[in-house]
RODO-2510 file (C-alpha; in nm, 4 decimals, decimal comma):
residues 73
     n   res          X          Y          Z
     1     m    11,8284     6,2693    12,4529
     2     l    11,5079     6,3868    12,2854
     3     t    11,5727     6,6219    11,9965
     4     e    11,2576     6,5598    11,7934
     5     e    10,9098     6,6875    11,8676
     6     p    10,7759     6,5074    12,1777
     7     v    10,5111     6,2436    12,1120
     8     s    10,2959     6,2976    12,4202
     9     a    10,0725     6,5974    12,4764
    10     k    10,2472     6,6614    12,8089
    11     g    10,5864     6,6584    12,6361
    12     r    10,4640     6,9039    12,3724
    13     r    10,3284     7,1356    12,6439
    14     t    10,6563     7,1183    12,8359
    15     r    10,8595     7,1933    12,5244
    16     a    10,6271     7,4838    12,4386
    17     r    10,6610     7,6187    12,7937
    18     l    11,0409     7,6113    12,7652
    19     v    11,0280     7,7876    12,4287
    20     g    10,7895     8,0522    12,5630
    21     l    11,0149     8,1172    12,8599
    22     g    11,3092     8,1282    12,6222
    23     v    11,1426     8,3978    12,4125
    24     r    11,1013     8,6111    12,7226
    25     h    11,4421     8,5452    12,8804
    26     f    11,6454     8,5737    12,5617
    27     g    11,4542     8,8904    12,4704
    28     d    11,4980     9,0506    12,8121
    29     l    11,8448     8,9288    12,9085
    30     g    12,0117     8,8272    12,5837
    31     f    12,1732     8,4980    12,4901
    32     k    12,4746     8,5173    12,7183
    33     a    12,2854     8,6062    13,0373
    34     t    12,0109     8,3463    12,9862
    35     s    12,0763     8,0048    13,1360
    36     v    11,9013     7,6788    13,0589
    37     s    11,9089     7,6048    13,4332
    38     a    11,7066     7,9197    13,5092
    39     l    11,4581     7,8392    13,2314
    40     a    11,4255     7,4825    13,3583
    41     r    11,3619     7,5937    13,7169
    42     e    11,0978     7,8445    13,6063
    43     a    10,9316     7,5714    13,3994
    44     g    10,9300     7,3393    13,7014
    45     l    11,1964     7,1101    13,5570
    46     t    11,5474     7,0076    13,6456
    47     p    11,8202     7,1203    13,4048
    48     p    11,8780     6,7625    13,2806
    49     a    11,5062     6,7367    13,2000
    50     a    11,5264     7,0568    12,9935
    51     y    11,8197     6,9129    12,8023
    52     a    11,5972     6,6181    12,7107
    53     y    11,4003     6,8640    12,4952
    54     f    11,6932     7,0672    12,3612
    55     p    12,0490     6,9377    12,3243
    56     d    12,2007     7,2759    12,4122
    57     k    12,1204     7,6408    12,4794
    58     r    12,1661     7,7344    12,1153
    59     a    11,8934     7,4879    12,0083
    60     l    11,6540     7,6355    12,2645
    61     w    11,7460     7,9862    12,1465
    62     r    11,6739     7,8862    11,7839
    63     a    11,3323     7,7476    11,8795
    64     a    11,2536     8,0655    12,0747
    65     l    11,3697     8,2815    11,7854
    66     h    11,1527     8,0878    11,5382
    67     q    10,8483     8,1195    11,7639
    68     d    10,9083     8,4917    11,8101
    69     l    10,9507     8,5445    11,4359
    70     d    10,6434     8,3336    11,3572
    71     s    10,4358     8,5524    11,5890
    72     i    10,5507     8,8648    11,4011
    73     l    10,4953     8,7331    11,0492
***
């Protein structure tokens, strides 16, 4: 399971896409109603592939929250 920043450019783009989708989904639907499976499908991934970038939904939520806060500050 990959929990560190991906090494390849493609991996970094995929992780960024998941985080961007997370910002939108968590913001629109909230934590409880957002599923990693839905984010993965929208990103063109399988759920297990999404979990290679984030060990759980909370980790993806944290990354989305940090990105959203960074864009405000």
